[in-house]
C-alpha positions as CSV (number, residue, x, y, z in Angstrom):
1,X,37.0,70.7,-24.5
2,X,36.5,68.8,-21.3
3,X,35.2,70.7,-18.3
4,X,36.6,70.4,-14.8
5,X,33.8,69.6,-12.3
6,X,33.9,70.1,-8.5
7,X,34.8,66.9,-6.7
8,X,33.7,65.8,-3.2
9,X,36.3,66.6,-0.7
10,X,36.1,63.4,1.4
11,X,37.2,60.0,0.4
12,X,36.1,56.9,2.3
13,X,38.5,55.9,5.0
14,X,41.1,58.4,3.7
15,X,40.1,62.0,4.4
16,X,38.0,63.5,7.1
17,X,35.2,65.8,5.9
18,X,35.5,69.4,7.1
19,X,32.8,70.7,9.4
20,X,31.7,73.3,6.8
21,X,31.6,72.7,3.1
22,X,34.4,74.2,1.2
23,X,33.8,76.3,-1.9
24,X,33.5,74.1,-5.0
25,X,36.4,74.4,-7.4
26,X,35.2,76.5,-10.4
27,X,34.8,74.9,-13.7
28,X,37.9,75.3,-15.8
29,X,38.3,74.9,-19.5
30,X,41.6,73.4,-20.5
31,X,42.9,72.9,-24.0
32,X,44.6,69.9,-25.4
33,X,48.1,71.4,-25.0
34,X,49.8,72.4,-21.8
35,X,53.2,74.0,-22.2
36,X,55.6,73.2,-19.4
37,X,57.8,76.2,-18.7
38,X,61.1,76.2,-16.7
39,X,63.9,78.6,-16.1
40,X,67.0,79.0,-14.0
41,X,65.7,82.4,-12.7
42,X,62.3,83.9,-12.2
43,X,63.0,86.4,-15.0
44,X,63.9,83.6,-17.4
45,X,60.9,81.6,-16.3
46,X,58.3,84.3,-16.9
47,X,60.0,85.5,-20.1
48,X,59.7,82.0,-21.5
49,X,56.1,81.9,-20.3
50,X,55.3,85.1,-22.1
51,X,56.8,83.8,-25.3
52,X,54.8,80.5,-25.0
53,X,51.5,82.3,-25.0
54,X,51.5,82.5,-28.8
55,X,51.2,78.7,-28.8
56,X,48.9,78.0,-25.8
57,X,47.2,79.8,-22.9
58,X,47.5,76.7,-20.8
59,X,50.9,76.8,-19.0
60,X,52.6,74.7,-16.3
61,X,55.1,76.7,-14.2
62,X,57.8,74.3,-12.9
63,X,58.9,76.3,-9.8
64,X,61.1,73.4,-8.7
65,X,63.7,74.3,-11.4
66,X,64.3,77.6,-9.5
67,X,66.9,77.7,-6.7
68,X,64.3,79.5,-4.5
69,X,60.8,78.7,-5.8
70,X,59.0,80.8,-3.1
71,X,60.8,83.9,-4.3
72,X,59.0,83.7,-7.7
73,X,55.5,83.8,-6.2
74,X,55.1,87.6,-6.3
75,X,56.1,87.6,-10.0
76,X,53.7,84.7,-10.6
77,X,50.9,86.7,-9.2
78,X,51.8,89.7,-11.4
79,X,52.0,87.5,-14.5
80,X,48.7,85.8,-13.9
81,X,47.0,89.1,-13.1
82,X,48.4,90.5,-16.4
83,X,47.3,87.5,-18.4
84,X,43.9,86.5,-17.1
85,X,43.3,84.4,-20.2
86,X,45.8,81.8,-18.9
87,X,44.9,78.5,-17.3
88,X,47.9,77.6,-15.1
89,X,49.4,74.6,-13.3
90,X,52.1,75.1,-10.7
91,X,54.5,72.3,-9.9
92,X,57.2,72.1,-7.2
93,X,58.2,68.5,-7.4
94,X,60.7,67.3,-4.8
95,X,63.9,65.7,-5.8
96,X,63.2,62.1,-4.6
97,X,60.3,62.0,-7.0
98,X,61.9,63.3,-10.1
99,X,61.8,67.0,-9.5
100,X,64.5,69.5,-8.4
101,X,63.1,70.9,-5.2
102,X,65.2,69.9,-2.2
103,X,62.9,71.1,0.5
104,X,60.7,69.1,2.8
105,X,57.1,68.1,2.2
106,X,55.7,70.9,4.3
107,X,57.7,73.4,2.3
108,X,56.4,72.0,-1.0
109,X,52.8,72.2,0.2
110,X,53.3,75.7,1.5
111,X,54.6,76.9,-1.9
112,X,51.7,75.3,-3.7
113,X,49.2,76.8,-1.4
114,X,50.7,80.3,-1.8
115,X,50.7,79.7,-5.6
116,X,47.0,78.9,-5.3
117,X,46.5,82.2,-3.5
118,X,48.2,84.1,-6.3
119,X,45.5,82.9,-8.7
120,X,47.0,79.6,-10.0
121,X,44.2,77.3,-11.3
122,X,45.8,73.8,-10.7
123,X,48.6,72.5,-8.5
124,X,50.4,69.2,-9.2
125,X,51.4,67.1,-6.2
126,X,53.1,63.7,-6.6
127,X,51.3,60.7,-5.2
128,X,54.1,59.9,-2.8
129,X,53.8,63.3,-1.1
130,X,50.1,62.9,-0.8
131,X,50.5,59.5,0.8
132,X,53.1,60.9,3.3
133,X,50.7,63.5,4.5
134,X,48.7,63.0,7.6
135,X,45.0,62.9,7.3
136,X,44.7,66.3,9.1
137,X,47.5,67.8,6.9
138,X,45.8,66.6,3.7
139,X,42.3,67.7,4.7
140,X,43.7,71.2,5.6
141,X,45.6,71.3,2.3
142,X,42.5,70.4,0.2
143,X,40.3,72.8,2.1
144,X,42.7,75.7,1.4
145,X,42.9,74.8,-2.3
146,X,39.2,74.9,-2.6
147,X,39.0,78.1,-0.7
148,X,41.3,79.6,-3.3
149,X,39.3,78.0,-6.2
150,X,42.3,75.8,-7.2
151,X,42.1,72.3,-8.5
152,X,44.3,69.4,-7.4
153,X,46.2,67.2,-9.9
154,X,47.9,64.2,-8.3
155,X,50.7,62.6,-10.4
156,X,52.7,59.4,-10.5
157,X,56.0,59.2,-12.3
158,X,57.9,56.0,-13.1
159,X,61.3,56.8,-14.4
160,X,62.3,53.2,-15.1
161,X,59.6,51.4,-17.0
162,X,56.0,51.2,-18.2
163,X,53.8,48.6,-16.5
164,X,51.1,46.5,-18.3
165,X,47.7,48.2,-18.7
166,X,46.3,46.5,-15.5
167,X,49.3,47.8,-13.5
168,X,48.8,51.3,-14.8
169,X,45.1,51.1,-14.0
170,X,46.0,50.3,-10.5
171,X,48.3,53.4,-10.3
172,X,45.4,55.5,-11.6
173,X,43.0,54.1,-9.1
174,X,45.6,54.6,-6.3
175,X,45.6,58.3,-7.3
176,X,41.8,58.5,-7.8
177,X,41.2,57.3,-4.3
178,X,42.1,60.8,-3.1
179,X,39.5,62.3,-5.4
180,X,41.7,64.9,-7.2
181,X,40.3,66.8,-10.1
182,X,43.0,65.4,-12.4
183,X,44.8,62.0,-12.4
184,X,48.2,62.0,-14.1
185,X,50.1,58.8,-14.8
186,X,53.6,59.2,-16.3
187,X,55.8,56.2,-17.2
188,X,59.1,55.7,-19.1
189,X,58.9,54.0,-22.5
190,X,61.5,51.3,-23.2
191,X,59.7,50.2,-26.4
192,X,57.0,51.4,-28.8
193,X,54.5,49.0,-27.3
194,X,54.8,50.7,-24.0
195,X,52.7,53.5,-25.6
196,X,49.9,51.0,-26.1
197,X,49.7,50.3,-22.4
198,X,49.5,54.0,-21.6
199,X,46.8,54.7,-24.2
200,X,44.8,51.7,-23.0
201,X,45.0,53.0,-19.4
202,X,43.7,56.4,-20.6
203,X,40.8,54.8,-22.4
204,X,40.0,52.7,-19.3
205,X,40.1,55.7,-16.9
206,X,38.8,58.6,-18.9
207,X,35.2,58.0,-18.2
208,X,35.7,58.1,-14.5
209,X,38.5,60.7,-14.2
210,X,40.1,63.6,-16.0
211,X,43.2,61.7,-16.8
212,X,46.6,62.6,-18.3
213,X,48.8,59.8,-19.5
214,X,52.3,60.0,-21.0
215,X,55.3,57.7,-21.6
216,X,58.6,59.6,-21.3
217,X,61.6,59.1,-23.6
218,X,62.1,59.1,-27.3
219,X,60.0,55.9,-27.7
220,X,57.1,57.6,-26.0
221,X,56.2,60.0,-28.8
222,X,53.1,58.0,-29.7
223,X,51.6,58.7,-26.2
224,X,52.6,62.4,-26.2
225,X,50.8,63.0,-29.6
226,X,47.9,60.6,-29.4
227,X,46.9,60.7,-25.8
228,X,44.2,63.4,-26.2
229,X,42.7,61.4,-29.0
230,X,42.5,58.4,-26.6
231,X,40.6,60.5,-24.1
232,X,43.3,62.3,-22.1
233,X,42.4,65.7,-20.7
234,X,45.5,67.2,-22.3
235,X,49.2,66.5,-23.1
236,X,52.4,68.4,-22.3
237,X,54.9,70.1,-24.5
238,X,58.0,72.2,-24.0
239,X,58.1,75.9,-24.7
240,X,60.9,75.3,-27.3
241,X,63.5,72.8,-28.3
242,X,66.3,72.6,-25.7
243,X,64.3,73.7,-22.7
244,X,62.3,70.5,-22.0
245,X,61.1,69.6,-18.5
246,X,61.0,65.8,-19.2
247,X,62.7,63.3,-21.4
248,X,61.2,63.0,-24.9
249,X,59.1,66.1,-24.5
250,X,58.1,67.7,-27.9
251,X,58.0,71.4,-28.5
252,X,54.6,73.0,-28.6
253,X,55.2,74.3,-32.1
254,X,56.1,70.8,-33.4
255,X,53.0,69.3,-31.7
256,X,50.8,71.9,-33.3
257,X,52.3,72.2,-36.8
258,X,53.9,68.9,-37.5
259,X,51.6,66.6,-35.6
260,X,48.4,68.7,-35.9
261,X,47.4,68.2,-32.3
262,X,44.3,70.3,-32.5
263,X,43.0,68.5,-35.5
264,X,43.6,64.9,-34.4
265,X,40.4,62.8,-34.2
266,X,39.5,59.1,-34.5
267,X,39.5,59.4,-38.3
268,X,43.1,60.6,-38.4
269,X,45.3,58.2,-40.3
270,X,48.6,57.5,-38.5
271,X,51.8,56.7,-40.4
272,X,55.3,56.1,-39.1
273,X,58.9,56.2,-40.2
274,X,60.8,53.5,-38.3
275,X,64.5,53.1,-37.5
276,X,67.2,53.7,-34.9
277,X,68.3,56.5,-34.8
278,X,65.3,58.3,-36.2
279,X,64.8,61.6,-34.3
280,X,66.3,63.7,-37.1
281,X,64.4,62.0,-39.9
282,X,63.0,64.5,-42.5
283,X,60.2,62.1,-43.5
284,X,57.6,63.5,-41.0
285,X,58.0,67.1,-42.1
286,X,58.0,66.0,-45.8
287,X,54.8,63.9,-45.5
288,X,53.1,66.4,-43.2
289,X,53.5,69.0,-46.0
290,X,52.1,66.5,-48.5
291,X,49.1,65.6,-46.3
292,X,48.3,69.3,-45.7
293,X,48.7,70.2,-49.3
294,X,46.2,67.4,-50.4
295,X,43.9,68.2,-47.4
296,X,44.3,64.7,-45.9
297,X,43.6,64.0,-42.2
298,X,46.9,62.2,-41.5
299,X,50.2,62.5,-39.6
300,X,53.6,60.7,-39.6
301,X,55.5,59.9,-36.4
302,X,59.2,59.1,-36.0
303,X,59.3,55.7,-34.3
304,X,62.5,54.6,-32.6
305,X,62.6,50.8,-33.1
306,X,64.8,48.4,-31.2
307,X,63.2,45.2,-32.5
308,X,61.0,44.3,-35.5
309,X,58.4,42.6,-33.2
310,X,58.0,45.8,-31.3
311,X,57.2,47.7,-34.5
312,X,54.8,45.0,-35.9
313,X,52.8,45.0,-32.6
314,X,52.3,48.8,-32.9
315,X,51.4,48.5,-36.6
316,X,48.7,45.9,-35.7
317,X,47.3,47.2,-32.4
318,X,47.5,51.1,-32.8
319,X,47.0,50.6,-35.8
320,X,49.3,52.3,-38.3
321,X,48.2,52.7,-41.9
322,X,51.7,52.6,-43.3
323,X,55.4,52.7,-42.3
324,X,58.6,53.9,-44.0
325,X,61.3,51.5,-42.7
326,X,65.1,51.9,-42.7
327,X,67.9,49.4,-42.5
328,X,68.1,46.7,-41.1
329,X,64.3,46.5,-41.0
330,X,64.1,46.6,-44.8
331,X,65.3,43.0,-44.9
332,X,64.0,41.7,-41.6
333,X,60.4,42.6,-42.4
334,X,60.2,40.5,-45.6
335,X,58.9,37.3,-44.0
336,X,56.1,39.2,-42.4
337,X,54.6,40.5,-45.6
338,X,51.4,39.1,-47.0
339,X,52.6,40.1,-50.5
340,X,55.2,42.3,-52.2
341,X,55.7,43.6,-55.7
342,X,58.1,41.5,-57.9
343,X,60.9,44.1,-57.9
344,X,60.9,44.3,-54.1
345,X,61.2,40.5,-54.0
346,X,64.2,40.6,-56.4
347,X,65.9,43.4,-54.5
348,X,65.4,41.6,-51.2
349,X,64.5,44.8,-49.3
350,X,61.3,46.6,-48.5
351,X,61.3,50.3,-47.4
352,X,57.5,50.9,-47.4
353,X,54.7,49.0,-45.6
354,X,51.0,49.5,-46.3
355,X,48.4,48.0,-44.0
356,X,45.6,46.5,-46.2
357,X,41.9,46.6,-45.4
358,X,42.4,43.0,-44.3
359,X,44.9,44.1,-41.7
360,X,47.8,42.4,-43.5
361,X,51.0,44.1,-44.5
362,X,52.0,44.7,-48.1
363,X,55.5,45.7,-49.0
364,X,57.1,48.0,-51.6
365,X,60.5,49.4,-52.4
366,X,60.3,53.1,-53.3
367,X,64.0,53.6,-53.3
368,X,63.8,52.4,-56.9
369,X,61.6,55.3,-57.8
370,X,64.0,57.6,-55.9
371,X,66.7,56.7,-58.4
372,X,64.8,56.1,-61.6
373,X,62.5,59.1,-61.6
374,X,65.2,61.8,-61.4
375,X,67.2,60.1,-64.1
376,X,64.4,59.4,-66.6
377,X,63.5,63.1,-66.5
378,X,66.9,63.9,-67.8
379,X,67.8,61.0,-70.1
380,X,66.6,58.0,-72.0
381,X,67.3,55.1,-69.7
382,X,67.0,52.3,-72.2
383,X,70.5,51.5,-73.4
384,X,72.1,54.2,-71.2
385,X,75.5,53.3,-69.8
386,X,75.4,54.0,-66.0
387,X,78.1,53.4,-63.4
388,X,77.0,52.6,-59.9
389,X,79.5,53.2,-57.1
390,X,78.9,50.8,-54.2
391,X,77.2,47.4,-53.7
392,X,75.1,47.9,-50.5
393,X,71.4,48.3,-50.0
394,X,71.0,51.6,-51.9
395,X,73.1,50.2,-54.7
396,X,70.7,47.2,-55.0
397,X,67.7,49.4,-55.5
398,X,69.5,51.5,-58.1
399,X,70.9,48.5,-60.0
400,X,67.8,46.4,-60.1
401,X,65.6,49.4,-60.9
402,X,67.7,50.7,-63.7
403,X,68.3,47.2,-65.2
404,X,64.5,46.8,-65.3
405,X,64.4,50.1,-67.3
406,X,66.8,48.7,-69.9
407,X,69.9,50.5,-68.8
408,X,73.4,49.0,-69.1
409,X,74.7,49.0,-65.5
410,X,78.3,48.7,-64.4
411,X,79.2,48.3,-60.7
412,X,82.4,49.3,-58.9
413,X,82.9,48.5,-55.2
414,X,85.9,48.6,-52.9
415,X,85.1,45.0,-52.0
416,X,85.1,43.6,-55.6
417,X,83.4,40.3,-54.6
418,X,80.3,42.2,-53.4
419,X,80.1,43.9,-56.7
420,X,80.4,40.6,-58.6
421,X,77.6,39.0,-56.5
422,X,75.2,42.0,-57.1
423,X,76.0,42.1,-60.8
424,X,75.3,38.4,-61.1
425,X,71.9,38.6,-59.4
426,X,70.8,41.8,-61.3
427,X,72.3,40.8,-64.7
428,X,74.6,43.8,-64.6
429,X,78.3,44.2,-65.3
430,X,81.2,44.7,-62.9
431,X,84.3,46.8,-63.3
432,X,87.5,47.2,-61.3
433,X,88.5,50.7,-60.1
434,X,91.7,50.8,-62.2
435,X,89.9,50.8,-65.5
436,X,87.5,53.6,-64.8
437,X,89.6,56.4,-66.3
438,X,89.3,54.6,-69.7
439,X,85.6,54.2,-69.6
440,X,82.8,56.6,-70.6
441,X,79.3,56.7,-69.1
442,X,76.0,58.6,-69.5
443,X,75.7,58.8,-65.7
444,X,77.5,58.0,-62.5
445,X,75.6,57.2,-59.3
446,X,77.2,57.3,-55.9
447,X,75.3,54.9,-53.5
448,X,78.1,54.9,-50.8
449,X,78.0,57.1,-47.7
450,X,81.2,58.8,-48.7
451,X,80.8,62.6,-48.5
452,X,78.1,62.4,-45.9
453,X,78.4,64.7,-43.0
454,X,80.5,63.0,-40.3
455,X,81.9,60.4,-42.8
456,X,85.7,60.8,-43.3
457,X,86.2,58.2,-46.0
458,X,87.7,59.5,-49.3
459,X,85.5,59.8,-52.4
460,X,84.9,56.5,-54.2
461,X,86.0,58.0,-57.5
462,X,88.8,60.2,-58.7
463,X,88.5,63.4,-60.7
464,X,90.0,61.9,-63.8
465,X,87.5,59.1,-63.6
466,X,84.4,61.3,-63.8
467,X,83.9,60.5,-67.4
468,X,80.1,61.1,-67.6
469,X,77.6,63.7,-68.6
470,X,75.8,63.6,-65.3
471,X,76.7,62.7,-61.6
472,X,74.0,61.6,-59.2
473,X,75.0,61.5,-55.5
474,X,72.4,59.7,-53.2
475,X,73.9,61.5,-50.2
476,X,71.9,64.6,-49.2
477,X,73.6,65.8,-46.1
478,X,75.1,68.1,-47.0
479,X,72.9,69.2,-49.9
480,X,76.0,69.9,-52.0
481,X,78.4,67.0,-51.3
482,X,82.1,67.0,-52.2
483,X,81.4,64.8,-55.1
484,X,78.8,67.2,-56.5
485,X,81.1,70.1,-56.1
486,X,83.8,68.2,-58.0
487,X,81.4,67.3,-60.8
488,X,80.2,70.9,-61.0
489,X,83.8,72.2,-61.3
490,X,84.2,70.0,-64.4
491,X,81.0,71.4,-65.9
492,X,78.9,68.2,-65.4
493,X,75.2,68.1,-64.7
494,X,74.4,66.9,-61.2
495,X,71.5,65.5,-59.2
496,X,71.4,65.9,-55.4
497,X,70.4,63.1,-53.1
498,X,67.7,65.4,-51.9
499,X,65.8,64.7,-55.1
500,X,66.2,60.9,-54.5
501,X,64.9,61.3,-51.0
502,X,61.9,63.3,-52.1
503,X,61.0,61.0,-55.0
504,X,61.1,57.9,-52.9
505,X,58.8,59.7,-50.4
506,X,56.5,60.8,-53.2
507,X,56.1,57.2,-54.3
508,X,55.3,56.3,-50.7
509,X,52.7,59.0,-50.6
510,X,51.1,57.6,-53.7
511,X,51.0,54.1,-52.4
512,X,49.5,55.2,-49.1
513,X,46.9,57.7,-50.4
514,X,46.2,56.8,-54.0
515,X,46.8,60.5,-54.9
516,X,49.6,62.2,-56.9
517,X,52.3,63.5,-54.6
518,X,52.8,67.3,-54.4
519,X,56.5,66.9,-55.3
520,X,57.4,70.6,-55.5
521,X,56.1,71.4,-52.0
522,X,57.8,68.3,-50.6
523,X,61.2,69.2,-52.1
524,X,60.8,72.8,-51.0
525,X,60.1,72.0,-47.3
526,X,62.9,69.3,-47.1
527,X,65.5,71.7,-48.6
528,X,64.3,74.5,-46.3
529,X,64.6,72.2,-43.2
530,X,68.1,71.0,-44.2
531,X,69.3,74.5,-44.7
532,X,67.8,75.6,-41.4
533,X,69.1,72.6,-39.5
534,X,72.1,71.1,-41.3
535,X,72.7,67.5,-40.2
């Protein structure tokens, strides 16, 4: 915990000192997590605040979300009196500076002073409002805050970009010139590397100030999770999903459970899953479960990647210990690898990066394990006749991996030429759709997206062509796909794509940690998450 210390009131050439010393701001203990609470009505605001207390006793009340912020002050006083364990921030940000309050500067300051009188511990004023105050106005405001025992947080919000670290340091110094108890610099991330600038600013400023630094937006997740580790006084979260107060804000429960905010330290290993879109990836929850089960100090972050160079910069400079990558990065990353296993080279796709002790990247393809492991637990692969539907990236991993196991692979694809090309490279066979009803296989694997939630394409195989003992669908949303339902209706054994997803993740875990993966727990949590939040 960092302690809040009383700061001198006057700033050279900025504020005039009062004739009598104002009471010092009491020391405050603030946790790593402040939950920002908003509501359309005072009743909704305080109901949400009450519910948030199970996750943190450090709350920000966003009064500017209310039509009449001043009307909520009596209820704020009652709430703070009832919950004396709370450390509270009150914000009433004006609309020109990213808030919702339409009143004038004087009205904002008056609301914040009355909030201080109700027992609020910290008030947040945007730097533009501070700079628009007269010297007398600001001196009177600071003196009143100190008389109430309330700390001042001055904030800057850039809703368009993230500057370079030297630019952010200038913003922090611009705020620090007014000697607030807290300096808050918020930017908007347009890339993953923008997080590095924010974290650098925090490291640069944290010895001189109690600083908060965040990059908004989906790309800003790194700063939201890791800023306290870099030296920030705290970070912000929403009370729950759907009631965020800023773009990219994460729920408190997610920060605490999935990203283990309270346990993060310099020794925490950081992994990522990279792609676009990536927000709904199940990899972070799957690997978090595995890390926790094996008592490993590690987390995985979903990284929205627009360019490979952006990702590689973060891998090198954050750094990241490993990354799970999705298409098209699986192919783009190959020239940047120091080495890769032979099968990955033949497939021409890498879905797993590991950063070596030498700082170089090493590549693996665990999609192969995702296909091979479930099958080899159910049948002897050497000599097995297996039909692969599709000729895309997933098909390549399946075909190359199963051929290496000695299986006899047949490929069918709507674009026959792609099937021919893949078969030639992998030393497999190719069939045309019109002969399938006369063939018999030990297993059929669907590698196409047909049957996936939101995909309207017909199934790649007809009912009378399901001439196999087992059907394996790599699609896992929904868990029971139309193809698996059809196979079950014919009495065939089935394997869900969920098992493929977990097995490729299990192999990633083994590559990154050197430990056997807790497969049962990984499968359980992913299935639970999918049933709770169908995609």
